[in-house]
Each structure stands twice: as C-alpha cells, then as structure tokens.
N, C-alpha and C positions, 0 to 999 in steps of 0.2 A: 414403932415403924413396922409396916407390913413386910412380910417375907415373900409374898408372891409377886412376880415381876409386873403383872398387869396392875396390881394394887399399888405398887410403888409408883408406877406411871400415873395412875389416877391422883395420887397425892401430889406429884409434881405439877400436874395440870391444874389441880385445885388451887395450889399456892399461886400459880401464875394468874389464874382467872380472878382470884380474890384480890390480888394486888391491882390488876387492871380495873376491876369494878370499883375498887375503893377510890382510885383516881377519878374515874368517871362520875361517881357519886359526889365527890368533893367539888368537881367542876360545876355540877348541877346546883349544889348548895350555894356556891359562890355567885352564880348567875342570879339566883333567886334573891340572895342577900343584897346584891347590887341593885336589883330592881326595886326592892323594898326601900332602899336608900333614895332612889329616884322618886318614889311615891311620897316619902317623908319630906322631900324638898318641896313638893307641891307644884311641880311644873307639868301641866296636862300634855303639852306637846312632847316633852321628853318621855312622859309616861307611855304615850302611844307608840313611840319608836322603841322604847325599852321592852314593851309588851311583846313586840314582834320577835325581838332577840331572845327573851326568856322563854317564850312559847316554843321557839325553834330548839332551844337547849333541852326543854322538857320532852319534846317529841323525839329528839335524838336519843335521850336516855331511855325513853319508852321503846324505841326501836332496838336498842342494844340489850333490852331486858333488865335494865337497872331498876325501873319501877314498872308497876302494872299499868295497863292501858287505862283502866278506870281511875287510878290514882293520878295519872298524867292529866286526864281530862278534868278531874276535880281541881287540881292545882291551877291549871290554866284558867278555869272558870273563876276561881276565887281571885286570882290576880287581875283578871279582866274586870271583875266586879269592883275591885278596889280602884282601878283606873277610871271606871265609869263614875264612881262616887266622887272621885277627885274632879273630874270634868264637870259634873253636875254642880258641885260646890262652887266652882269658879265662875259659873254663869249667873 
C-alpha cells in the first residue's frame, strides 16, 4: 500500500474504475453471446435486428474506452459478415 496521499487516491480510483470497466466488458460479452445465439438459430430477420443492438453495444464500449476503436470496427464487421452469410444462405 502506498504511503503518499496522492498515490493512495490513485489506488482507490483504479479499484473503482477496474470494477466499473469489468461490468461494462461483461455486458459487451453478453450482448455478443446473445447475438451469436440468434445467428445460430438461423433467423435472418432477427439477425438484422440483433445486429443493430450488438453494434450499438460495441460502439458504446468503444466510447467508454473498454475496447479500441479498430477492435470495435473489426468486431462489428465480423458480426455483420456472419449475418450477411446467413441471409445469403436463406435465399
């Protein structure tokens, strides 16, 4: 444990932020997991709606600094590609 007052404060802030970020990251993971379940079900209409929700969750995490902006774009792109493959397979 640090002895300097400002260092003690930094430790307290880090603990708070780590806990907050852990919750946000878990929400993101749950959203992606739920969307992958929709994709596995094979319903193109639900996949389109789900993509909007999951991309919003990813963008929110990007805005909060949970994931890097390029990682966010890559994840959305991969999920959209999966939805497009599902739609193309159903036609």
